[in-house]
Backbone as XML, in Angstrom:
<?xml version="1.0"?>
<chain id="A" units="angstrom">
  <residue number="1" name="UNK">
    <atom name="N" x="101.759" y="52.981" z="167.713"/>
    <atom name="CA" x="100.554" y="52.910" z="167.366"/>
    <atom name="C" x="99.577" y="53.795" z="167.854"/>
  </residue>
  <residue number="2" name="UNK">
    <atom name="N" x="99.422" y="53.801" z="169.261"/>
    <atom name="CA" x="98.344" y="54.749" z="170.125"/>
    <atom name="C" x="97.517" y="54.639" z="170.152"/>
  </residue>
  <residue number="3" name="UNK">
    <atom name="N" x="96.874" y="54.920" z="171.180"/>
    <atom name="CA" x="95.198" y="55.495" z="171.006"/>
    <atom name="C" x="94.561" y="53.663" z="171.590"/>
  </residue>
  <residue number="4" name="UNK">
    <atom name="N" x="93.186" y="53.925" z="171.926"/>
    <atom name="CA" x="92.431" y="52.455" z="172.188"/>
    <atom name="C" x="91.890" y="52.238" z="171.008"/>
  </residue>
  <residue number="5" name="UNK">
    <atom name="N" x="92.141" y="50.758" z="170.826"/>
    <atom name="CA" x="91.747" y="49.886" z="169.358"/>
    <atom name="C" x="90.509" y="49.714" z="169.382"/>
  </residue>
  <residue number="6" name="UNK">
    <atom name="N" x="89.662" y="50.896" z="168.543"/>
    <atom name="CA" x="88.038" y="49.878" z="168.436"/>
    <atom name="C" x="87.522" y="49.801" z="167.402"/>
  </residue>
  <residue number="7" name="UNK">
    <atom name="N" x="88.545" y="49.440" z="166.348"/>
    <atom name="CA" x="88.508" y="49.195" z="164.882"/>
    <atom name="C" x="89.038" y="47.643" z="164.686"/>
  </residue>
  <residue number="8" name="UNK">
    <atom name="N" x="87.939" y="46.843" z="163.846"/>
    <atom name="CA" x="88.719" y="45.159" z="163.606"/>
    <atom name="C" x="88.795" y="45.345" z="162.146"/>
  </residue>
  <residue number="9" name="UNK">
    <atom name="N" x="89.607" y="44.558" z="161.961"/>
    <atom name="CA" x="90.047" y="44.513" z="160.487"/>
    <atom name="C" x="90.434" y="42.778" z="160.170"/>
  </residue>
  <residue number="10" name="UNK">
    <atom name="N" x="89.777" y="42.173" z="159.105"/>
    <atom name="CA" x="89.601" y="40.653" z="159.392"/>
    <atom name="C" x="90.045" y="40.297" z="158.011"/>
  </residue>
  <residue number="11" name="UNK">
    <atom name="N" x="90.958" y="39.376" z="157.859"/>
    <atom name="CA" x="91.592" y="38.981" z="156.422"/>
    <atom name="C" x="91.531" y="37.494" z="156.451"/>
  </residue>
  <residue number="12" name="UNK">
    <atom name="N" x="91.244" y="37.046" z="155.240"/>
    <atom name="CA" x="91.298" y="35.635" z="154.424"/>
    <atom name="C" x="92.849" y="35.239" z="154.061"/>
  </residue>
  <residue number="13" name="UNK">
    <atom name="N" x="93.331" y="34.525" z="154.342"/>
    <atom name="CA" x="94.601" y="33.732" z="153.662"/>
    <atom name="C" x="95.057" y="32.160" z="153.797"/>
  </residue>
  <residue number="14" name="UNK">
    <atom name="N" x="95.738" y="32.113" z="152.946"/>
    <atom name="CA" x="96.091" y="30.530" z="152.554"/>
    <atom name="C" x="96.913" y="29.982" z="153.886"/>
  </residue>
  <residue number="15" name="UNK">
    <atom name="N" x="97.337" y="28.757" z="153.821"/>
    <atom name="CA" x="97.542" y="28.145" z="154.766"/>
    <atom name="C" x="99.076" y="28.453" z="155.035"/>
  </residue>
  <residue number="16" name="UNK">
    <atom name="N" x="99.828" y="28.512" z="154.211"/>
    <atom name="CA" x="101.427" y="28.787" z="154.030"/>
    <atom name="C" x="101.563" y="30.242" z="154.590"/>
  </residue>
  <residue number="17" name="UNK">
    <atom name="N" x="100.783" y="31.381" z="154.357"/>
    <atom name="CA" x="100.985" y="32.717" z="154.689"/>
    <atom name="C" x="100.618" y="32.717" z="156.184"/>
  </residue>
  <residue number="18" name="UNK">
    <atom name="N" x="99.523" y="31.912" z="156.978"/>
    <atom name="CA" x="99.307" y="31.635" z="158.245"/>
    <atom name="C" x="100.174" y="31.289" z="158.779"/>
  </residue>
  <residue number="19" name="UNK">
    <atom name="N" x="100.746" y="30.392" z="158.128"/>
    <atom name="CA" x="102.059" y="29.562" z="158.835"/>
    <atom name="C" x="103.235" y="30.707" z="159.344"/>
  </residue>
  <residue number="20" name="UNK">
    <atom name="N" x="103.104" y="31.274" z="157.760"/>
    <atom name="CA" x="104.755" y="32.291" z="157.903"/>
    <atom name="C" x="104.700" y="33.423" z="159.086"/>
  </residue>
  <residue number="21" name="UNK">
    <atom name="N" x="103.060" y="34.064" z="159.358"/>
    <atom name="CA" x="102.722" y="34.838" z="160.499"/>
    <atom name="C" x="102.749" y="34.397" z="161.759"/>
  </residue>
  <residue number="22" name="UNK">
    <atom name="N" x="102.514" y="33.014" z="161.715"/>
    <atom name="CA" x="102.867" y="32.467" z="162.893"/>
    <atom name="C" x="104.274" y="32.453" z="163.684"/>
  </residue>
  <residue number="23" name="UNK">
    <atom name="N" x="105.215" y="31.826" z="162.369"/>
    <atom name="CA" x="106.296" y="31.641" z="162.815"/>
    <atom name="C" x="106.898" y="33.252" z="162.877"/>
  </residue>
  <residue number="24" name="UNK">
    <atom name="N" x="106.946" y="34.402" z="161.957"/>
    <atom name="CA" x="107.331" y="35.562" z="162.280"/>
    <atom name="C" x="106.705" y="36.035" z="163.654"/>
  </residue>
  <residue number="25" name="UNK">
    <atom name="N" x="105.955" y="36.050" z="163.840"/>
    <atom name="CA" x="104.916" y="36.359" z="165.225"/>
    <atom name="C" x="105.945" y="35.835" z="166.617"/>
  </residue>
  <residue number="26" name="UNK">
    <atom name="N" x="106.091" y="34.743" z="166.358"/>
    <atom name="CA" x="106.878" y="33.735" z="167.331"/>
    <atom name="C" x="108.093" y="34.129" z="167.585"/>
  </residue>
  <residue number="27" name="UNK">
    <atom name="N" x="108.598" y="34.497" z="166.645"/>
    <atom name="CA" x="110.451" y="34.716" z="166.571"/>
    <atom name="C" x="110.433" y="36.107" z="167.006"/>
  </residue>
  <residue number="28" name="UNK">
    <atom name="N" x="109.182" y="36.905" z="166.909"/>
    <atom name="CA" x="109.352" y="38.641" z="167.316"/>
    <atom name="C" x="109.044" y="38.484" z="168.791"/>
  </residue>
  <residue number="29" name="UNK">
    <atom name="N" x="108.263" y="37.380" z="169.219"/>
    <atom name="CA" x="107.398" y="37.292" z="170.712"/>
    <atom name="C" x="106.231" y="38.238" z="170.869"/>
  </residue>
  <residue number="30" name="UNK">
    <atom name="N" x="105.646" y="38.275" z="169.603"/>
    <atom name="CA" x="104.334" y="39.272" z="169.801"/>
    <atom name="C" x="103.397" y="38.433" z="169.192"/>
  </residue>
  <residue number="31" name="UNK">
    <atom name="N" x="102.012" y="38.587" z="169.272"/>
    <atom name="CA" x="100.950" y="38.000" z="169.196"/>
    <atom name="C" x="101.211" y="38.004" z="167.644"/>
  </residue>
  <residue number="32" name="UNK">
    <atom name="N" x="100.071" y="37.382" z="167.061"/>
    <atom name="CA" x="99.899" y="37.203" z="165.378"/>
    <atom name="C" x="99.201" y="38.688" z="164.924"/>
  </residue>
  <residue number="33" name="UNK">
    <atom name="N" x="98.596" y="38.881" z="165.799"/>
    <atom name="CA" x="97.699" y="40.303" z="165.776"/>
    <atom name="C" x="98.261" y="41.359" z="165.536"/>
  </residue>
  <residue number="34" name="UNK">
    <atom name="N" x="99.224" y="41.916" z="166.729"/>
    <atom name="CA" x="100.133" y="42.827" z="166.566"/>
    <atom name="C" x="101.169" y="42.440" z="165.734"/>
  </residue>
  <residue number="35" name="UNK">
    <atom name="N" x="101.867" y="41.449" z="164.989"/>
    <atom name="CA" x="102.581" y="41.346" z="164.141"/>
    <atom name="C" x="101.582" y="41.688" z="162.676"/>
  </residue>
  <residue number="36" name="UNK">
    <atom name="N" x="100.735" y="41.277" z="162.449"/>
    <atom name="CA" x="99.920" y="41.540" z="161.353"/>
    <atom name="C" x="99.722" y="43.218" z="160.817"/>
  </residue>
  <residue number="37" name="UNK">
    <atom name="N" x="99.119" y="43.576" z="162.282"/>
    <atom name="CA" x="98.927" y="45.405" z="162.394"/>
    <atom name="C" x="100.276" y="46.043" z="162.308"/>
  </residue>
  <residue number="38" name="UNK">
    <atom name="N" x="101.373" y="45.834" z="162.850"/>
    <atom name="CA" x="102.486" y="46.419" z="162.533"/>
    <atom name="C" x="102.892" y="46.349" z="161.065"/>
  </residue>
  <residue number="39" name="UNK">
    <atom name="N" x="102.966" y="45.058" z="160.250"/>
    <atom name="CA" x="103.322" y="45.142" z="159.140"/>
    <atom name="C" x="102.297" y="45.664" z="157.808"/>
  </residue>
  <residue number="40" name="UNK">
    <atom name="N" x="101.200" y="45.941" z="158.172"/>
    <atom name="CA" x="100.080" y="46.252" z="157.478"/>
    <atom name="C" x="100.274" y="47.816" z="157.769"/>
  </residue>
  <residue number="41" name="UNK">
    <atom name="N" x="100.341" y="48.221" z="159.039"/>
    <atom name="CA" x="100.469" y="49.634" z="158.968"/>
    <atom name="C" x="101.716" y="50.225" z="158.308"/>
  </residue>
  <residue number="42" name="UNK">
    <atom name="N" x="102.712" y="49.757" z="158.439"/>
    <atom name="CA" x="103.887" y="49.888" z="158.011"/>
    <atom name="C" x="103.596" y="49.778" z="156.279"/>
  </residue>
  <residue number="43" name="UNK">
    <atom name="N" x="103.197" y="48.954" z="155.784"/>
    <atom name="CA" x="103.082" y="48.820" z="154.241"/>
    <atom name="C" x="102.002" y="50.271" z="153.960"/>
  </residue>
  <residue number="44" name="UNK">
    <atom name="N" x="100.934" y="50.363" z="154.560"/>
    <atom name="CA" x="100.101" y="51.695" z="154.313"/>
    <atom name="C" x="100.744" y="52.473" z="154.274"/>
  </residue>
  <residue number="45" name="UNK">
    <atom name="N" x="101.659" y="53.141" z="155.365"/>
    <atom name="CA" x="102.460" y="54.153" z="155.565"/>
    <atom name="C" x="103.581" y="53.958" z="153.987"/>
  </residue>
  <residue number="46" name="UNK">
    <atom name="N" x="104.244" y="53.349" z="153.530"/>
    <atom name="CA" x="104.650" y="53.639" z="152.949"/>
    <atom name="C" x="104.029" y="54.219" z="151.245"/>
  </residue>
  <residue number="47" name="UNK">
    <atom name="N" x="103.066" y="53.577" z="151.425"/>
    <atom name="CA" x="101.883" y="53.855" z="149.985"/>
    <atom name="C" x="101.773" y="54.986" z="150.014"/>
  </residue>
  <residue number="48" name="UNK">
    <atom name="N" x="101.290" y="55.403" z="151.218"/>
    <atom name="CA" x="100.750" y="57.004" z="151.342"/>
    <atom name="C" x="102.280" y="58.030" z="151.101"/>
  </residue>
  <residue number="49" name="UNK">
    <atom name="N" x="103.214" y="57.647" z="151.731"/>
    <atom name="CA" x="104.274" y="58.525" z="151.926"/>
    <atom name="C" x="104.881" y="58.591" z="150.243"/>
  </residue>
  <residue number="50" name="UNK">
    <atom name="N" x="104.505" y="57.829" z="149.492"/>
    <atom name="CA" x="105.162" y="57.769" z="147.877"/>
    <atom name="C" x="104.013" y="58.317" z="147.300"/>
  </residue>
  <residue number="51" name="UNK">
    <atom name="N" x="102.967" y="58.581" z="147.387"/>
    <atom name="CA" x="101.823" y="58.985" z="147.014"/>
    <atom name="C" x="102.312" y="60.416" z="146.317"/>
  </residue>
  <residue number="52" name="UNK">
    <atom name="N" x="102.945" y="61.111" z="146.932"/>
    <atom name="CA" x="103.205" y="62.406" z="146.752"/>
    <atom name="C" x="104.522" y="62.445" z="146.189"/>
  </residue>
  <residue number="53" name="UNK">
    <atom name="N" x="105.386" y="61.403" z="145.850"/>
    <atom name="CA" x="106.493" y="61.787" z="145.055"/>
    <atom name="C" x="106.119" y="61.048" z="144.032"/>
  </residue>
  <residue number="54" name="UNK">
    <atom name="N" x="107.341" y="61.367" z="142.940"/>
    <atom name="CA" x="107.743" y="61.089" z="141.574"/>
    <atom name="C" x="109.311" y="60.764" z="141.531"/>
  </residue>
  <residue number="55" name="UNK">
    <atom name="N" x="109.029" y="59.358" z="141.461"/>
    <atom name="CA" x="110.295" y="58.999" z="141.058"/>
    <atom name="C" x="111.114" y="58.871" z="139.974"/>
  </residue>
  <residue number="56" name="UNK">
    <atom name="N" x="112.175" y="59.396" z="139.432"/>
    <atom name="CA" x="112.838" y="59.362" z="137.951"/>
    <atom name="C" x="114.185" y="59.073" z="138.004"/>
  </residue>
  <residue number="57" name="UNK">
    <atom name="N" x="114.583" y="58.735" z="136.698"/>
    <atom name="CA" x="116.062" y="58.673" z="136.896"/>
    <atom name="C" x="116.576" y="59.796" z="136.777"/>
  </residue>
  <residue number="58" name="UNK">
    <atom name="N" x="118.275" y="59.962" z="137.060"/>
    <atom name="CA" x="118.920" y="61.435" z="137.280"/>
    <atom name="C" x="118.482" y="61.909" z="135.648"/>
  </residue>
  <residue number="59" name="UNK">
    <atom name="N" x="118.762" y="61.130" z="134.417"/>
    <atom name="CA" x="118.682" y="61.443" z="133.417"/>
    <atom name="C" x="117.444" y="62.575" z="132.863"/>
  </residue>
  <residue number="60" name="UNK">
    <atom name="N" x="116.213" y="61.540" z="133.024"/>
    <atom name="CA" x="114.930" y="62.202" z="133.064"/>
    <atom name="C" x="114.737" y="63.569" z="134.365"/>
  </residue>
  <residue number="61" name="UNK">
    <atom name="N" x="115.380" y="63.356" z="134.952"/>
    <atom name="CA" x="115.161" y="64.536" z="135.930"/>
    <atom name="C" x="115.887" y="65.971" z="135.223"/>
  </residue>
  <residue number="62" name="UNK">
    <atom name="N" x="117.318" y="65.352" z="134.633"/>
    <atom name="CA" x="118.076" y="66.471" z="134.107"/>
    <atom name="C" x="117.518" y="66.974" z="132.793"/>
  </residue>
  <residue number="63" name="UNK">
    <atom name="N" x="116.755" y="66.216" z="132.406"/>
    <atom name="CA" x="115.905" y="66.524" z="130.986"/>
    <atom name="C" x="114.594" y="67.757" z="131.408"/>
  </residue>
  <residue number="64" name="UNK">
    <atom name="N" x="114.233" y="67.233" z="132.489"/>
    <atom name="CA" x="112.954" y="68.059" z="132.529"/>
    <atom name="C" x="113.630" y="69.415" z="133.326"/>
  </residue>
  <residue number="65" name="UNK">
    <atom name="N" x="114.297" y="69.507" z="134.060"/>
    <atom name="CA" x="114.982" y="70.617" z="134.477"/>
    <atom name="C" x="115.494" y="71.462" z="133.504"/>
  </residue>
  <residue number="66" name="UNK">
    <atom name="N" x="116.100" y="70.868" z="132.355"/>
    <atom name="CA" x="116.724" y="71.584" z="131.536"/>
    <atom name="C" x="115.672" y="72.368" z="130.506"/>
  </residue>
  <residue number="67" name="UNK">
    <atom name="N" x="114.313" y="71.396" z="130.423"/>
    <atom name="CA" x="113.028" y="71.854" z="129.500"/>
    <atom name="C" x="112.562" y="72.909" z="130.308"/>
  </residue>
  <residue number="68" name="UNK">
    <atom name="N" x="112.518" y="73.157" z="131.438"/>
    <atom name="CA" x="111.889" y="74.196" z="132.335"/>
    <atom name="C" x="112.614" y="75.518" z="131.894"/>
  </residue>
  <residue number="69" name="UNK">
    <atom name="N" x="113.885" y="75.218" z="131.573"/>
    <atom name="CA" x="114.812" y="76.715" z="131.745"/>
    <atom name="C" x="114.423" y="77.174" z="130.238"/>
  </residue>
  <residue number="70" name="UNK">
    <atom name="N" x="113.657" y="76.609" z="129.107"/>
    <atom name="CA" x="113.612" y="77.042" z="128.144"/>
    <atom name="C" x="112.162" y="77.927" z="127.930"/>
  </residue>
  <residue number="71" name="UNK">
    <atom name="N" x="112.091" y="79.188" z="127.605"/>
    <atom name="CA" x="110.835" y="79.779" z="127.660"/>
    <atom name="C" x="110.139" y="79.453" z="126.331"/>
  </residue>
  <residue number="72" name="UNK">
    <atom name="N" x="108.745" y="79.122" z="126.430"/>
    <atom name="CA" x="107.981" y="78.735" z="125.638"/>
    <atom name="C" x="107.182" y="80.043" z="125.160"/>
  </residue>
  <residue number="73" name="UNK">
    <atom name="N" x="106.879" y="80.204" z="123.749"/>
    <atom name="CA" x="106.201" y="81.368" z="123.363"/>
    <atom name="C" x="105.283" y="81.642" z="123.617"/>
  </residue>
  <residue number="74" name="UNK">
    <atom name="N" x="104.570" y="82.374" z="124.018"/>
    <atom name="CA" x="102.750" y="82.572" z="125.262"/>
    <atom name="C" x="102.500" y="84.086" z="124.957"/>
  </residue>
  <residue number="75" name="UNK">
    <atom name="N" x="102.357" y="84.233" z="123.655"/>
    <atom name="CA" x="101.358" y="85.286" z="123.511"/>
    <atom name="C" x="99.974" y="85.921" z="124.732"/>
  </residue>
  <residue number="76" name="UNK">
    <atom name="N" x="99.473" y="84.948" z="125.108"/>
    <atom name="CA" x="98.532" y="85.371" z="125.926"/>
    <atom name="C" x="99.146" y="85.482" z="127.344"/>
  </residue>
  <residue number="77" name="UNK">
    <atom name="N" x="99.982" y="84.744" z="127.512"/>
    <atom name="CA" x="100.660" y="85.199" z="129.061"/>
    <atom name="C" x="101.557" y="86.154" z="128.975"/>
  </residue>
  <residue number="78" name="UNK">
    <atom name="N" x="102.203" y="86.888" z="127.656"/>
    <atom name="CA" x="102.472" y="87.966" z="127.680"/>
    <atom name="C" x="101.383" y="88.806" z="128.032"/>
  </residue>
  <residue number="79" name="UNK">
    <atom name="N" x="100.619" y="88.921" z="127.440"/>
    <atom name="CA" x="99.072" y="90.011" z="127.417"/>
    <atom name="C" x="98.517" y="90.083" z="128.892"/>
  </residue>
  <residue number="80" name="UNK">
    <atom name="N" x="98.868" y="89.119" z="129.432"/>
    <atom name="CA" x="98.296" y="89.068" z="130.714"/>
    <atom name="C" x="99.408" y="89.486" z="131.704"/>
  </residue>
  <residue number="81" name="UNK">
    <atom name="N" x="100.272" y="89.471" z="131.710"/>
    <atom name="CA" x="101.978" y="90.083" z="131.972"/>
    <atom name="C" x="101.631" y="91.779" z="132.416"/>
  </residue>
  <residue number="82" name="UNK">
    <atom name="N" x="100.712" y="92.133" z="131.334"/>
    <atom name="CA" x="100.820" y="93.416" z="130.801"/>
    <atom name="C" x="99.701" y="94.041" z="131.599"/>
  </residue>
  <residue number="83" name="UNK">
    <atom name="N" x="98.687" y="93.596" z="132.278"/>
    <atom name="CA" x="97.494" y="93.937" z="132.751"/>
    <atom name="C" x="97.958" y="94.694" z="133.928"/>
  </residue>
  <residue number="84" name="UNK">
    <atom name="N" x="97.252" y="95.492" z="134.447"/>
    <atom name="CA" x="97.554" y="96.435" z="135.649"/>
    <atom name="C" x="97.692" y="95.395" z="136.831"/>
  </residue>
  <residue number="85" name="UNK">
    <atom name="N" x="98.796" y="95.477" z="137.550"/>
    <atom name="CA" x="98.521" y="94.748" z="138.954"/>
    <atom name="C" x="97.640" y="95.131" z="140.009"/>
  </residue>
  <residue number="86" name="UNK">
    <atom name="N" x="97.290" y="93.827" z="140.416"/>
    <atom name="CA" x="95.967" y="93.958" z="141.675"/>
    <atom name="C" x="97.059" y="94.293" z="143.267"/>
  </residue>
  <residue number="87" name="UNK">
    <atom name="N" x="97.884" y="93.628" z="143.202"/>
    <atom name="CA" x="98.471" y="93.939" z="144.283"/>
    <atom name="C" x="99.804" y="94.501" z="143.981"/>
  </residue>
  <residue number="88" name="UNK">
    <atom name="N" x="100.267" y="95.433" z="144.864"/>
    <atom name="CA" x="101.621" y="96.269" z="144.619"/>
    <atom name="C" x="102.581" y="95.909" z="146.023"/>
  </residue>
  <residue number="89" name="UNK">
    <atom name="N" x="103.764" y="96.107" z="145.856"/>
    <atom name="CA" x="104.595" y="95.891" z="146.806"/>
    <atom name="C" x="105.250" y="97.228" z="147.301"/>
  </residue>
</chain>
Protein backbone atom coordinates (compact mmCIF):
# COMPACT_ATOMS: atom_id res chain seq x y z
CA UNK A 1 0.00 0.00 0.00
CA UNK A 2 2.84 2.36 0.83
CA UNK A 3 3.22 5.87 2.06
CA UNK A 4 1.85 7.90 4.92
CA UNK A 5 -1.90 7.72 5.16
CA UNK A 6 -3.29 11.24 5.18
CA UNK A 7 -6.73 10.70 3.65
CA UNK A 8 -9.90 9.53 5.34
CA UNK A 9 -12.70 7.49 3.79
CA UNK A 10 -15.93 6.88 5.69
CA UNK A 11 -18.70 4.53 4.75
CA UNK A 12 -22.17 3.80 6.08
CA UNK A 13 -23.27 0.20 6.06
CA UNK A 14 -25.91 -2.13 7.44
CA UNK A 15 -25.50 -4.29 10.54
CA UNK A 16 -24.96 -7.55 8.63
CA UNK A 17 -22.16 -6.09 6.48
CA UNK A 18 -20.45 -4.64 9.56
CA UNK A 19 -20.67 -8.04 11.29
CA UNK A 20 -19.25 -9.77 8.22
CA UNK A 21 -16.35 -7.30 7.98
CA UNK A 22 -15.64 -7.75 11.69
CA UNK A 23 -15.59 -11.53 11.35
CA UNK A 24 -13.43 -11.51 8.23
CA UNK A 25 -10.92 -9.05 9.66
CA UNK A 26 -10.68 -11.12 12.86
CA UNK A 27 -10.03 -14.28 10.83
CA UNK A 28 -7.19 -12.50 9.03
CA UNK A 29 -5.89 -10.90 12.24
CA UNK A 30 -6.09 -7.39 10.81
CA UNK A 31 -8.07 -4.33 11.83
CA UNK A 32 -11.42 -3.64 10.22
CA UNK A 33 -9.88 -0.54 8.70
CA UNK A 34 -7.03 -2.54 7.13
CA UNK A 35 -9.45 -5.17 5.86
CA UNK A 36 -11.80 -2.63 4.28
CA UNK A 37 -8.90 -0.64 2.80
CA UNK A 38 -7.44 -3.73 1.11
CA UNK A 39 -10.87 -4.86 -0.16
CA UNK A 40 -11.64 -1.42 -1.58
CA UNK A 41 -8.16 -1.06 -3.12
CA UNK A 42 -8.41 -4.51 -4.73
CA UNK A 43 -11.87 -3.82 -6.15
CA UNK A 44 -10.80 -0.41 -7.47
CA UNK A 45 -7.70 -1.87 -9.13
CA UNK A 46 -9.82 -4.49 -10.90
CA UNK A 47 -12.25 -1.84 -12.19
CA UNK A 48 -9.46 0.43 -13.42
CA UNK A 49 -7.56 -2.47 -15.03
CA UNK A 50 -10.66 -3.58 -16.94
CA UNK A 51 -11.45 -0.06 -18.16
CA UNK A 52 -9.02 -0.48 -21.06
CA UNK A 53 -9.96 -4.08 -21.86
CA UNK A 54 -12.75 -5.18 -24.16
CA UNK A 55 -14.06 -8.65 -23.41
CA UNK A 56 -15.73 -10.67 -26.14
CA UNK A 57 -16.31 -14.27 -27.06
CA UNK A 58 -13.92 -16.04 -29.41
CA UNK A 59 -16.61 -16.08 -32.10
CA UNK A 60 -17.09 -12.30 -31.93
CA UNK A 61 -13.32 -11.75 -31.96
CA UNK A 62 -12.92 -13.98 -35.03
CA UNK A 63 -15.73 -12.14 -36.84
CA UNK A 64 -14.14 -8.79 -36.00
CA UNK A 65 -10.73 -9.90 -37.27
CA UNK A 66 -12.27 -11.30 -40.47
CA UNK A 67 -14.08 -7.99 -41.04
CA UNK A 68 -10.79 -6.12 -40.72
CA UNK A 69 -9.32 -8.22 -43.54
CA UNK A 70 -11.97 -7.02 -46.02
CA UNK A 71 -11.06 -3.74 -47.69
CA UNK A 72 -13.73 -1.07 -47.71
CA UNK A 73 -14.30 1.01 -50.84
CA UNK A 74 -13.02 4.45 -49.87
CA UNK A 75 -12.31 6.83 -52.76
CA UNK A 76 -11.49 9.64 -50.29
CA UNK A 77 -8.80 7.56 -48.65
CA UNK A 78 -7.40 6.56 -52.04
CA UNK A 79 -7.20 10.26 -52.98
CA UNK A 80 -5.36 11.04 -49.76
CA UNK A 81 -2.92 8.17 -50.36
CA UNK A 82 -1.98 9.72 -53.73
CA UNK A 83 -0.97 13.05 -52.16
CA UNK A 84 2.75 13.85 -51.91
CA UNK A 85 4.37 12.51 -48.76
CA UNK A 86 5.70 14.95 -46.22
CA UNK A 87 7.84 12.34 -44.47
CA UNK A 88 10.23 10.25 -46.54
CA UNK A 89 12.27 7.25 -45.60
